[in-house]
PADRENBA-60137 format. One line per field, with one value per residue (C-alpha): residue in one letter; y, z, x. Coordinates in steps of 0.5 Angstrom, whole numbers, padded with zeros to 4 digits. Layout:
BEGIN
r	(A,...) $
north	(Y,...) $
up	(Z,...) $
east	(X,...) $
//
This chain:
BEGIN
r	(X,X,X,X,X,X,X,X,X,X,X,X,X,X,X,X,X,X,X,X,X,X,X,X,X,X,X,X,X,X,X,X,X,X,X,X,X,X,X,X,X,X,X,X,X,X,X,X,X,X,X,X,X,X,X,X,X,X,X,X,X,X,X,X,X,X,X,X,X,X,X,X,X,X,X,X,X,X,X,X,X,X,X,X,X,X,X,X,X,X,X,X,X,X,X,X,X,X,X,X,X,X,X,X,X,X,X,X,X,X,X,X,X,X,X,X,X,X,X,X,X,X,X,X,X,X,X,X,X,X,X,X,X,X,X,X,X,X,X,X,X,X,X,X,X,X,X,X,X,X,X,X,X,X,X,X,X,X,X,X,X,X,X,X,X,X,X,X,X,X,X,X,X,X,X,X,X,X,X,X,X,X,X,X,X,X,X,X,X,X,X,X,X,X,X,X,X,X,X,X,X,X,X,X,X,X,X,X,X,X,X,X,X,X,X,X,X,X,X,X,X,X,X,X,X,X,X,X,X,X,X,X,X,X,X,X,X,X,X,X,X,X,X,X,X,X,X,X,X,X,X,X,X,X,X,X,X,X,X,X,X,X,X,X,X,X,X,X,X,X,X,X,X,X,X,X,X,X,X,X,X,X,X,X,X,X,X,X,X,X,X,X,X,X,X,X,X,X,X,X,X,X,X,X,X,X,X,X,X,X,X,X,X,X,X,X,X,X,X,X,X,X,X,X,X,X,X,X,X,X,X,X,X,X,X,X,X,X,X,X,X,X,X,X,X,X,X,X,X,X,X,X,X,X,X,X,X,X,X,X,X,X,X,X,X,X,X,X,X,X,X,X,X,X,X,X,X,X,X,X,X,X,X,X) $
north	(-0085,-0093,-0097,-0099,-0107,-0106,-0102,-0098,-0103,-0101,-0098,-0102,-0099,-0097,-0100,-0099,-0091,-0091,-0094,-0090,-0084,-0086,-0087,-0080,-0078,-0082,-0079,-0072,-0074,-0076,-0070,-0065,-0069,-0069,-0076,-0076,-0071,-0074,-0081,-0077,-0073,-0080,-0083,-0077,-0077,-0085,-0083,-0078,-0083,-0088,-0084,-0087,-0080,-0078,-0077,-0073,-0067,-0069,-0063,-0065,-0072,-0071,-0067,-0072,-0078,-0074,-0071,-0078,-0081,-0076,-0077,-0085,-0085,-0081,-0085,-0092,-0089,-0088,-0095,-0098,-0094,-0096,-0103,-0103,-0100,-0105,-0110,-0107,-0108,-0115,-0116,-0113,-0117,-0123,-0121,-0120,-0126,-0130,-0126,-0128,-0135,-0134,-0135,-0130,-0130,-0126,-0126,-0123,-0118,-0116,-0116,-0111,-0106,-0106,-0105,-0099,-0096,-0097,-0094,-0088,-0087,-0087,-0082,-0077,-0077,-0076,-0071,-0067,-0066,-0061,-0057,-0055,-0049,-0046,-0047,-0050,-0054,-0061,-0059,-0061,-0057,-0053,-0052,-0048,-0049,-0043,-0043,-0036,-0034,-0039,-0040,-0047,-0050,-0046,-0049,-0056,-0055,-0053,-0060,-0063,-0060,-0062,-0069,-0068,-0066,-0072,-0077,-0074,-0075,-0082,-0083,-0080,-0084,-0078,-0077,-0072,-0069,-0065,-0060,-0056,-0056,-0052,-0054,-0050,-0048,-0053,-0057,-0058,-0054,-0046,-0048,-0053,-0053,-0059,-0061,-0066,-0070,-0072,-0070,-0064,-0063,-0056,-0055,-0059,-0056,-0049,-0049,-0050,-0043,-0039,-0039,-0045,-0044,-0050,-0050,-0055,-0056,-0055,-0061,-0055,-0052,-0054,-0052,-0056,-0049,-0049,-0045,-0042,-0043,-0041,-0044,-0042,-0045,-0043,-0046,-0045,-0049,-0053,-0052,-0056,-0050,-0043,-0040,-0037,-0034,-0031,-0030,-0030,-0026,-0030,-0022,-0022,-0028,-0028,-0036,-0038,-0045,-0049,-0055,-0058,-0063,-0058,-0057,-0061,-0067,-0074,-0070,-0069,-0072,-0070,-0067,-0062,-0058,-0054,-0048,-0042,-0037,-0030,-0026,-0019,-0015,-0019,-0021,-0028,-0034,-0041,-0047,-0054,-0059,-0065,-0067,-0071,-0065,-0058,-0057,-0061,-0057,-0051,-0053,-0055,-0049,-0045,-0049,-0047,-0040,-0040,-0042,-0037,-0031,-0034,-0034,-0027,-0025,-0028,-0025,-0018,-0018,-0021,-0015,-0010,-0013,-0013,-0005,-0004,-0007,-0004,-0011,-0012,-0019,-0022,-0025,-0031,-0031,-0029,-0030,-0035,-0041,-0046,-0048,-0054,-0055,-0060,-0057,-0056,-0060,-0063,-0060,-0058,-0052,-0049,-0041,-0040,-0046,-0048,-0055,-0058,-0065,-0067,-0073,-0068,-0074,-0077,-0070,-0069,-0076,-0073,-0074,-0067,-0069,-0066,-0059,-0059,-0061,-0056,-0050,-0052,-0052,-0045,-0042,-0045,-0042,-0035,-0035,-0034) $
up	(-0110,-0110,-0112,-0119,-0117,-0114,-0109,-0103,-0097,-0091,-0085,-0079,-0073,-0067,-0062,-0056,-0058,-0059,-0053,-0049,-0052,-0051,-0043,-0043,-0046,-0041,-0035,-0038,-0038,-0031,-0029,-0032,-0030,-0023,-0022,-0014,-0013,-0017,-0013,-0007,-0009,-0011,-0004,-0001,-0006,-0005,0002,0001,-0004,0001,0006,0007,0007,0001,-0003,0002,-0002,-0009,-0012,-0008,-0010,-0017,-0017,-0012,-0017,-0023,-0021,-0018,-0025,-0029,-0024,-0024,-0032,-0032,-0027,-0031,-0037,-0034,-0031,-0038,-0042,-0037,-0037,-0045,-0045,-0040,-0045,-0051,-0047,-0046,-0053,-0055,-0050,-0053,-0061,-0059,-0056,-0062,-0066,-0062,-0063,-0070,-0070,-0073,-0071,-0075,-0071,-0065,-0069,-0072,-0064,-0062,-0068,-0066,-0059,-0060,-0065,-0060,-0054,-0059,-0061,-0054,-0051,-0057,-0055,-0047,-0049,-0052,-0045,-0044,-0049,-0045,-0041,-0040,-0034,-0038,-0043,-0040,-0040,-0045,-0051,-0054,-0061,-0066,-0074,-0078,-0086,-0089,-0096,-0101,-0101,-0102,-0102,-0096,-0092,-0095,-0093,-0086,-0085,-0088,-0082,-0077,-0080,-0080,-0072,-0071,-0074,-0071,-0064,-0065,-0067,-0060,-0056,-0055,-0055,-0059,-0057,-0063,-0059,-0065,-0072,-0077,-0084,-0090,-0095,-0101,-0097,-0092,-0085,-0084,-0077,-0071,-0064,-0061,-0055,-0055,-0049,-0047,-0043,-0047,-0052,-0051,-0051,-0057,-0061,-0059,-0064,-0069,-0068,-0074,-0081,-0086,-0093,-0098,-0106,-0110,-0116,-0114,-0114,-0114,-0120,-0127,-0130,-0125,-0124,-0118,-0112,-0106,-0100,-0092,-0086,-0079,-0072,-0065,-0059,-0052,-0045,-0043,-0035,-0031,-0027,-0028,-0022,-0019,-0025,-0028,-0026,-0031,-0030,-0033,-0034,-0039,-0043,-0049,-0049,-0055,-0056,-0063,-0067,-0069,-0074,-0079,-0078,-0076,-0080,-0078,-0073,-0068,-0064,-0067,-0061,-0061,-0055,-0058,-0054,-0056,-0051,-0053,-0048,-0049,-0046,-0050,-0056,-0055,-0058,-0056,-0058,-0056,-0059,-0058,-0051,-0050,-0046,-0046,-0039,-0041,-0047,-0043,-0038,-0043,-0047,-0040,-0039,-0046,-0045,-0038,-0041,-0047,-0042,-0038,-0044,-0046,-0039,-0039,-0046,-0044,-0037,-0042,-0047,-0041,-0038,-0045,-0046,-0039,-0041,-0048,-0052,-0058,-0058,-0065,-0064,-0069,-0069,-0076,-0079,-0084,-0081,-0086,-0093,-0096,-0104,-0108,-0115,-0119,-0114,-0107,-0101,-0094,-0091,-0084,-0085,-0078,-0078,-0085,-0084,-0090,-0093,-0100,-0097,-0096,-0096,-0089,-0086,-0088,-0085,-0078,-0079,-0075,-0070,-0074,-0075,-0068,-0065,-0070,-0067,-0060,-0061,-0065,-0059,-0054,-0058,-0059,-0052,-0054) $
east	(0066,0065,0071,0071,0070,0064,0059,0062,0062,0057,0060,0059,0055,0059,0054,0059,0059,0052,0050,0055,0051,0044,0047,0049,0042,0038,0042,0041,0034,0033,0037,0032,0026,0029,0028,0030,0025,0019,0021,0020,0014,0011,0012,0008,0002,0001,0001,-0004,-0008,-0008,-0012,-0019,-0022,-0019,-0025,-0029,-0026,-0027,-0023,-0017,-0018,-0018,-0012,-0008,-0009,-0008,-0001,0000,-0001,0003,0009,0008,0008,0015,0018,0016,0018,0025,0025,0023,0029,0034,0032,0032,0039,0041,0038,0042,0048,0047,0046,0052,0056,0053,0054,0061,0062,0059,0064,0070,0068,0068,0060,0055,0048,0044,0038,0042,0045,0038,0035,0041,0039,0032,0033,0038,0034,0028,0031,0034,0027,0024,0029,0027,0020,0022,0027,0021,0019,0025,0022,0016,0016,0009,0005,-0001,0003,0001,-0006,-0012,-0013,-0019,-0018,-0022,-0021,-0024,-0025,-0022,-0021,-0022,-0030,-0032,-0025,-0023,-0029,-0027,-0020,-0022,-0026,-0019,-0015,-0020,-0019,-0012,-0011,-0016,-0011,-0005,-0009,-0010,-0003,-0001,-0006,-0010,-0018,-0022,-0028,-0032,-0036,-0039,-0038,-0042,-0043,-0041,-0046,-0044,-0038,-0034,-0034,-0035,-0032,-0031,-0029,-0026,-0022,-0016,-0015,-0008,-0002,0002,-0004,-0004,0004,0004,-0002,0000,0005,-0001,-0004,-0004,-0006,-0005,-0005,-0007,-0005,-0009,-0013,-0020,-0024,-0030,-0028,-0031,-0025,-0020,-0016,-0011,-0014,-0011,-0015,-0014,-0016,-0014,-0013,-0013,-0012,-0013,-0011,-0017,-0018,-0023,-0024,-0023,-0027,-0020,-0018,-0025,-0032,-0037,-0044,-0050,-0052,-0046,-0049,-0053,-0056,-0059,-0061,-0062,-0062,-0056,-0058,-0057,-0050,-0044,-0046,-0042,-0038,-0042,-0048,-0055,-0059,-0065,-0061,-0055,-0053,-0049,-0046,-0044,-0040,-0043,-0037,-0032,-0036,-0033,-0038,-0038,-0042,-0043,-0048,-0045,-0048,-0054,-0058,-0059,-0056,-0050,-0049,-0049,-0044,-0039,-0040,-0039,-0032,-0030,-0032,-0028,-0022,-0022,-0023,-0018,-0013,-0015,-0014,-0007,-0005,-0007,-0003,0003,0002,0002,0008,0011,0009,0012,0019,0019,0019,0014,0011,0009,0003,0002,-0005,-0007,-0001,0001,0005,0005,0004,0001,0002,-0001,0000,0004,0009,0008,0011,0009,0013,0013,0015,0017,0022,0023,0022,0019,0017,0015,0010,0004,-0001,0003,0002,-0005,-0006,-0003,0004,0005,0010,0016,0013,0011,0018,0022,0017,0018,0026,0025,0021,0026,0032,0029,0026,0019) $
//
């Protein structure tokens, strides 16, 4: 309780303890990332990349340069954090010297606060990497959104979800490639397929797999009644080459071509060469209409189909192992994972982690990281 003669005084921050804690967190990050091993591996890759015949084998060259880029990014990030932490220590010394001399530099104090807070935020982002343990977590992600129950509202909700993930990707500096979008009968989308390109795109977006429920006052109801609608999200790791995992026989495919001008609206390029592939043995259907030629659309659709078949094979192997071990795995696909309530109150709540926020607009504008991180932490705790 505040004293009767005025408001409670703000407790001053103990920057010495904060910087000590940040230093321990950074040291721990260097340990789990394996800094010494990363440096040794970067030296090996740099030597490999410097060979004049590197591009005689394009596949190997791409693998080398991709790995070198990722390792260099991790090491650069660690170096930048160490430098920022050193800057913060230097600023703290300056503020302490000023205080000892009876002076107070507000600008210096503000710079110290900003530097310490920035280091903490950047360390938090780096520590998120420790939550990724899957073989494909660093890869790009093939995502699909599908309208569920709720009629036109559900189709509109599907389009809102697509925009939500596009904005989330933009916030992270990722790129989004919409390969297929099928318009709803009156509004919105029946479905859309898009690829998110960025490091850890799959690891992050895999936490979004499942059914998303929206409750709002329907803009499509003449009486403006409250409507509940559903849309689903599915995510697959995008592998450039899955030939080592699956073999696709063209005899198992039904290939349909169609005009994309009637579906997709502003989401895709309008071409006359859209391609739909149906894999007859599994019933998996993949469409692509974003490329400029029928050949390019077919090639991209084959890539997506290969990724889906490889994921299907991995899930089947996992199910076999779980059956042998007597374990039951709860498949999240088809289960509701999150509710977005816009009426009669404002709340977004994840049903797996119980993480929630009342700022629905921010979430729909792409502020999804807290939900993803909470689910990653839950998965690590339960060993999923």
